[in-house]
C-alpha positions as CSV (number, residue, x, y, z in Angstrom):
1,M,129.0,-15.6,-22.5
2,T,125.1,-15.3,-23.0
3,G,124.0,-12.5,-25.6
4,Y,120.8,-10.6,-25.2
5,D,119.2,-7.6,-27.1
6,I,118.4,-5.8,-23.6
7,A,119.8,-6.4,-20.2
8,I,117.9,-4.7,-17.3
9,V,119.6,-4.1,-14.0
10,G,116.9,-3.9,-11.3
11,G,113.8,-6.2,-10.8
12,G,111.6,-3.7,-9.3
13,I,108.4,-2.2,-10.9
14,N,110.5,0.2,-13.1
15,G,112.8,-2.6,-14.3
16,L,110.0,-5.0,-14.8
17,A,108.0,-2.4,-16.9
18,H,111.1,-1.9,-19.2
19,A,111.3,-5.7,-19.4
20,Y,107.5,-5.9,-20.4
21,A,108.1,-3.2,-23.0
22,A,111.3,-5.0,-24.4
23,A,109.6,-8.2,-24.5
24,K,106.6,-6.9,-26.4
25,R,108.8,-5.7,-29.1
26,G,110.4,-9.2,-29.6
27,L,113.7,-8.3,-27.9
28,K,115.6,-11.0,-26.2
29,T,115.7,-9.8,-22.6
30,I,117.2,-10.5,-19.3
31,V,116.4,-8.8,-15.9
32,I,119.3,-8.8,-13.3
33,E,118.2,-8.4,-9.8
34,Q,120.7,-8.3,-6.7
35,N,118.2,-9.9,-4.2
36,S,116.2,-13.1,-4.4
37,K,113.2,-11.1,-5.2
38,P,112.3,-7.4,-5.3
39,L,112.6,-6.0,-1.7
40,G,112.8,-2.3,-2.1
41,A,110.2,0.6,-2.7
42,S,108.3,-1.4,-5.2
43,V,106.9,-3.8,-2.7
44,R,107.0,-1.3,0.3
45,N,104.2,0.9,-0.8
46,F,100.3,1.0,-1.1
47,G,99.9,-0.4,-4.6
48,L,98.2,2.6,-5.5
49,Q,98.3,3.9,-9.1
50,L,97.7,7.6,-8.5
51,P,97.3,9.9,-11.8
52,L,95.6,12.7,-9.7
53,A,98.8,13.4,-8.1
54,Q,100.6,14.3,-11.2
55,P,100.9,17.9,-12.5
56,P,98.9,18.8,-15.6
57,G,100.2,18.1,-19.1
58,A,102.9,15.5,-20.0
59,N,103.2,14.1,-16.5
60,Y,99.4,13.4,-16.2
61,A,99.4,12.1,-19.7
62,L,102.2,9.8,-18.9
63,A,100.3,8.4,-15.9
64,L,97.2,7.8,-17.8
65,K,99.2,6.0,-20.3
66,S,100.9,3.9,-17.7
67,Q,97.3,3.2,-16.1
68,A,96.0,1.8,-19.4
69,I,99.1,-0.5,-19.7
70,W,98.6,-1.7,-16.2
71,R,95.0,-2.8,-17.0
72,D,96.4,-4.8,-19.9
73,V,99.1,-6.2,-17.9
74,A,96.8,-7.2,-14.8
75,K,94.5,-9.0,-17.4
76,E,97.2,-10.8,-19.1
77,F,99.2,-12.0,-16.2
78,S,95.9,-12.6,-13.9
79,F,96.6,-10.7,-10.7
80,W,94.3,-8.8,-8.5
81,S,93.6,-5.1,-9.7
82,K,90.9,-3.0,-8.5
83,P,90.0,0.2,-10.6
84,N,88.2,1.6,-7.4
85,G,89.0,5.3,-7.8
86,L,90.1,7.7,-4.8
87,L,88.2,9.5,-2.3
88,V,90.1,12.7,-0.9
89,L,88.5,13.2,2.5
90,S,88.0,16.8,3.9
91,L,87.8,17.7,7.6
92,S,86.8,21.3,7.1
93,D,85.3,24.1,5.1
94,L,88.6,25.3,3.9
95,E,89.6,22.0,2.6
96,N,86.2,21.8,0.8
97,T,87.2,25.1,-0.7
98,V,90.5,23.8,-1.9
99,M,88.6,20.8,-3.7
100,H,86.1,22.9,-5.3
101,E,88.8,25.2,-6.7
102,F,90.9,22.3,-7.8
103,I,88.0,20.7,-9.7
104,L,87.3,23.7,-11.6
105,Q,91.0,24.3,-12.5
106,A,91.8,20.8,-13.2
107,G,88.6,20.0,-15.3
108,A,89.8,22.8,-17.6
109,M,93.2,21.2,-17.8
110,G,92.1,17.7,-18.9
111,Y,91.8,15.7,-15.6
112,N,89.3,13.1,-15.8
113,G,86.4,11.9,-13.5
114,L,86.6,14.4,-10.8
115,K,83.6,15.5,-8.7
116,F,83.0,17.0,-5.1
117,I,80.7,15.1,-2.8
118,S,79.1,17.0,0.1
119,K,79.0,15.6,3.6
120,E,75.3,14.9,3.2
121,D,75.8,13.0,0.0
122,L,78.7,10.8,0.9
123,K,76.8,8.1,2.4
124,L,74.8,7.6,-0.8
125,A,77.9,7.9,-2.9
126,T,80.0,5.1,-1.2
127,T,79.5,2.1,1.2
128,S,83.0,2.6,2.6
129,S,83.2,2.8,6.5
130,L,84.3,6.4,7.0
131,N,84.4,8.5,10.1
132,Y,81.2,10.6,9.2
133,N,81.6,12.3,12.5
134,T,84.4,14.3,11.4
135,I,84.3,14.3,7.4
136,A,83.2,17.6,6.1
137,G,83.1,16.4,2.3
138,A,85.2,14.5,-0.3
139,L,86.8,14.8,-3.7
140,F,86.3,11.8,-5.8
141,S,88.7,10.8,-8.7
142,A,87.8,8.0,-11.0
143,D,91.3,7.2,-12.4
144,E,93.0,5.4,-9.5
145,T,93.6,1.7,-9.3
146,T,94.8,-0.5,-6.5
147,I,97.0,-3.6,-6.6
148,N,98.8,-5.7,-4.1
149,P,102.4,-4.8,-5.2
150,A,104.2,-7.9,-3.9
151,E,101.8,-10.2,-5.5
152,A,101.6,-8.2,-8.8
153,L,105.4,-8.1,-9.2
154,Q,105.6,-11.8,-8.7
155,K,103.0,-12.5,-11.3
156,I,104.6,-10.1,-13.7
157,A,108.0,-11.6,-13.4
158,L,106.5,-15.1,-14.0
159,G,104.6,-14.0,-16.8
160,L,107.3,-12.5,-18.6
161,K,109.4,-15.6,-18.1
162,E,106.8,-18.0,-19.2
163,K,105.0,-16.2,-22.0
164,Y,107.9,-14.0,-23.3
165,S,111.0,-16.1,-22.4
166,V,112.5,-13.2,-20.4
167,D,115.4,-14.4,-18.3
168,F,115.9,-13.5,-14.8
169,K,119.0,-13.6,-12.7
170,Y,118.4,-13.3,-9.0
171,N,121.0,-12.9,-6.2
172,C,123.1,-11.6,-9.1
173,T,125.3,-8.8,-8.4
174,V,126.6,-6.4,-11.1
175,Q,130.2,-5.6,-10.4
176,K,131.3,-3.7,-13.4
177,I,129.9,-2.8,-16.9
178,R,132.3,-2.6,-19.9
179,G,130.6,-1.5,-23.1
180,S,128.1,-4.3,-23.8
181,V,129.5,-6.6,-21.1
182,I,128.1,-6.8,-17.7
183,E,130.4,-8.5,-15.1
184,T,128.6,-10.3,-12.2
185,N,129.1,-12.7,-9.5
186,L,127.4,-15.2,-11.6
187,G,129.4,-14.6,-14.8
188,E,129.5,-12.2,-17.6
189,I,126.3,-11.2,-19.4
190,N,126.5,-9.5,-23.0
191,A,123.7,-7.3,-24.1
192,E,123.3,-4.9,-27.2
193,R,121.7,-2.5,-24.9
194,I,121.5,-1.9,-21.2
195,I,119.1,-0.1,-18.8
196,L,119.8,0.6,-15.0
197,C,116.8,0.9,-13.0
198,T,118.7,0.5,-9.6
199,G,116.7,3.0,-7.4
200,T,118.5,4.3,-4.3
201,A,121.5,2.5,-5.4
202,Y,122.2,4.8,-8.1
203,T,125.9,5.9,-7.5
204,Q,127.4,2.6,-8.1
205,F,127.6,3.0,-12.0
206,Y,128.1,6.3,-13.7
207,P,127.8,8.7,-10.7
208,E,129.0,11.5,-13.0
209,A,125.6,11.3,-15.1
210,F,123.8,12.5,-11.9
211,A,126.0,15.2,-11.0
212,D,123.8,18.3,-12.4
213,L,120.6,16.7,-10.6
214,K,119.2,17.6,-7.3
215,L,118.7,14.2,-5.9
216,K,117.6,13.1,-2.5
217,K,116.6,9.9,-0.8
218,C,113.0,9.7,0.8
219,K,112.4,7.5,3.9
220,L,108.8,6.6,4.3
221,Q,107.0,4.7,7.1
222,V,104.0,2.4,6.4
223,M,101.7,0.2,8.4
224,K,99.5,-2.9,7.7
225,L,96.6,-3.3,9.9
226,E,94.4,-6.3,10.6
227,I,90.8,-5.4,10.0
228,T,89.1,-6.7,13.2
229,D,85.5,-5.5,12.4
230,P,84.0,-8.0,9.8
231,A,81.6,-5.4,8.6
232,W,84.2,-2.6,8.0
233,H,85.6,-2.1,4.5
234,I,86.7,0.6,2.1
235,N,85.8,0.3,-1.6
236,E,87.8,3.3,-2.7
237,A,91.4,4.1,-2.0
238,I,91.8,6.9,0.8
239,A,93.6,10.2,0.8
240,S,93.3,13.0,3.2
241,G,92.9,16.7,2.8
242,I,96.4,16.8,4.0
243,S,97.6,15.0,0.8
244,M,96.5,18.1,-1.2
245,L,99.6,19.8,0.3
246,H,101.8,16.9,-0.7
247,Y,100.8,16.4,-4.2
248,S,101.9,19.2,-6.6
249,S,98.9,18.9,-8.8
250,F,96.7,20.6,-6.2
251,S,99.0,23.8,-6.2
252,M,96.7,25.3,-8.9
253,A,94.0,25.8,-6.1
254,P,94.1,29.5,-5.1
255,S,93.4,28.7,-1.4
256,I,96.2,25.9,-1.2
257,N,98.6,28.4,0.6
258,K,95.9,29.3,3.1
259,L,95.5,25.5,3.9
260,K,99.3,25.0,4.1
261,L,99.6,28.0,6.7
262,F,96.7,26.4,8.7
263,Y,98.6,22.9,9.0
264,E,101.9,24.5,9.5
265,T,100.5,26.8,12.3
266,H,98.3,24.1,14.1
267,Y,100.0,20.8,13.4
268,P,103.8,21.5,12.8
269,E,104.5,17.7,13.3
270,L,103.0,17.0,9.9
271,K,105.4,19.1,8.2
272,K,108.3,18.0,10.2
273,Y,107.9,14.4,9.0
274,G,106.3,15.0,5.9
275,I,103.1,13.1,7.0
276,H,99.8,12.6,5.1
277,I,97.4,10.0,5.1
278,L,96.8,7.2,2.4
279,A,94.9,4.1,2.9
280,V,94.0,1.1,0.9
281,E,92.3,-2.3,1.6
282,N,94.1,-5.1,-0.4
283,N,92.7,-8.3,-1.6
284,N,93.6,-10.0,1.7
285,R,91.5,-7.9,3.7
286,E,94.6,-5.8,5.2
287,L,94.5,-2.1,5.6
288,I,97.7,-0.4,4.2
289,V,98.0,2.9,5.9
290,G,100.6,5.6,5.9
291,D,103.0,7.5,5.4
292,S,105.7,9.9,6.1
293,H,108.4,11.6,4.1
294,E,112.0,12.3,5.5
295,Y,114.6,13.6,2.9
296,D,118.2,13.3,2.8
297,E,121.1,13.3,0.4
298,Y,122.6,10.4,1.9
299,D,121.4,7.4,4.1
300,F,119.0,7.1,7.0
301,N,118.9,5.3,10.3
302,P,116.9,2.1,9.6
303,G,115.0,2.4,12.7
304,I,111.1,2.9,12.7
305,K,110.1,6.1,14.7
306,T,107.1,5.2,16.9
307,E,106.2,8.8,17.0
308,I,105.6,8.9,13.4
309,N,103.4,5.9,13.6
310,D,101.4,7.1,16.4
311,I,100.8,10.4,14.5
312,I,99.7,8.5,11.3
313,L,97.3,6.2,13.3
314,D,95.8,9.3,15.0
315,W,94.9,11.1,11.9
316,A,94.0,8.0,9.9
317,N,91.4,7.5,12.7
318,K,89.9,11.1,12.0
319,Y,88.9,9.6,8.6
320,L,88.4,5.9,9.1
321,N,87.4,4.9,12.6
322,I,90.4,2.4,13.0
323,A,91.3,2.7,16.7
324,S,90.5,-0.8,17.4
325,F,92.5,-2.4,14.5
326,K,95.7,-4.3,15.3
327,V,99.1,-3.4,13.6
328,K,100.2,-6.5,12.0
329,E,103.4,-5.0,10.3
330,T,105.1,-1.7,10.2
331,W,108.2,-1.1,7.7
332,T,110.2,1.8,6.2
333,G,110.8,2.2,2.5
334,Q,113.3,4.5,0.5
335,Y,113.1,6.0,-2.8
336,L,115.1,8.5,-4.9
337,K,113.6,11.8,-5.9
338,N,114.7,14.5,-8.1
339,M,114.2,17.8,-6.2
340,G,114.7,19.8,-9.3
341,G,111.3,19.4,-10.7
342,D,111.2,16.6,-13.0
343,I,109.3,13.6,-11.9
344,Y,112.0,11.0,-13.2
345,C,115.4,11.0,-14.9
346,R,116.2,9.3,-18.0
347,L,120.0,9.6,-18.8
348,A,122.2,8.3,-21.5
349,P,125.9,8.1,-20.4
350,A,126.6,5.9,-23.4
351,N,125.0,5.1,-26.6
352,N,124.2,1.6,-25.8
353,L,123.0,2.4,-22.2
354,R,120.1,4.4,-20.5
355,I,119.5,5.0,-16.8
356,V,116.0,5.4,-15.7
357,N,115.6,6.4,-12.2
358,A,114.4,8.9,-9.4
359,V,110.7,8.1,-10.2
360,G,110.2,9.8,-6.7
361,G,107.7,7.3,-5.1
362,Q,105.6,7.2,-8.3
363,G,106.8,3.9,-9.8
364,M,103.3,2.4,-9.5
365,T,101.9,5.2,-11.3
366,I,104.3,6.1,-14.1
367,S,106.7,3.1,-14.8
368,F,104.8,1.3,-17.6
369,G,104.3,4.6,-19.5
370,L,107.9,5.7,-18.8
371,A,109.2,2.3,-20.3
372,E,107.3,3.0,-23.4
373,E,108.8,6.2,-23.7
374,T,112.3,4.8,-23.3
375,F,112.0,2.5,-26.2
376,N,110.1,4.9,-28.3
377,Q,112.9,7.3,-28.1
378,W,115.6,4.9,-28.3
């Protein structure tokens, strides 16, 4: 039986962030992953670190802490990371008003690097290929960074193994946990402390620990487009005015309810499927665009709804002129969200065990900061 200081169950970004925090502390660490590589929400996303989406106070500070660690990790393990900021694109005077209100309120609450860019000034402010026929203005946030998630996770795992001697057990299914003993299909593993970062498979161990939480699974749809125009590019990550309805940070703007009513009245399909528009161009000259949000307490039909993809592409074209681009891939993802208000859960069903989960689709944004807090408090 092999002995470790820390065993982490789950090899997604949450698990890798905790492995990094443990390894930096000199702890003998193992990561147990049930698949041959991470296949869940950690690689089925935009690779966008989005502090702007976090509500003010502790959550925003957590995102900034995580962002700082991301920069160190990207440099240390040599993967592509682009601190390109975010443009939230407006289609109307009402959305411009919400942006102005948000900037005024958010600046007083400690948010960094925010500014409004008028329609007239937008061409001078960015070289990105935007649809200037429809865009009415933009909010720019300097905090955001884009990575390629599948490539980044691979480099992080390799770096942890080579530099910090972290062990990895892939295709390894945890069958039972008895105190400090983890029974798996590949034999027993002994660890002084155990951290569960299992995402949507949260009910397998200690389900009673989640009993008082309002947890739901979220299914999303995302696409990868082939950029067919050699002159087309976007420097910044892109969000939409609709995104302001999705991210709770914008609730501080007094006109947000008026904007919500407008979209619910004129475009009910957006609320029905939880659609708003995000887009990033990755280091392979691919455009990742999405997404939708459907919530349920249990499991989803695995099928991809063409109606949702059609709506996403139609709205993305309003911001980016991408009607001629070809869809290379389309996929669904699932993550666990705490509907009770907290942006994550950290549970302690035993003295030697922590459960860190329900990061609500914000793993890229908060995981490294979250991991630091786990060890600082334990």
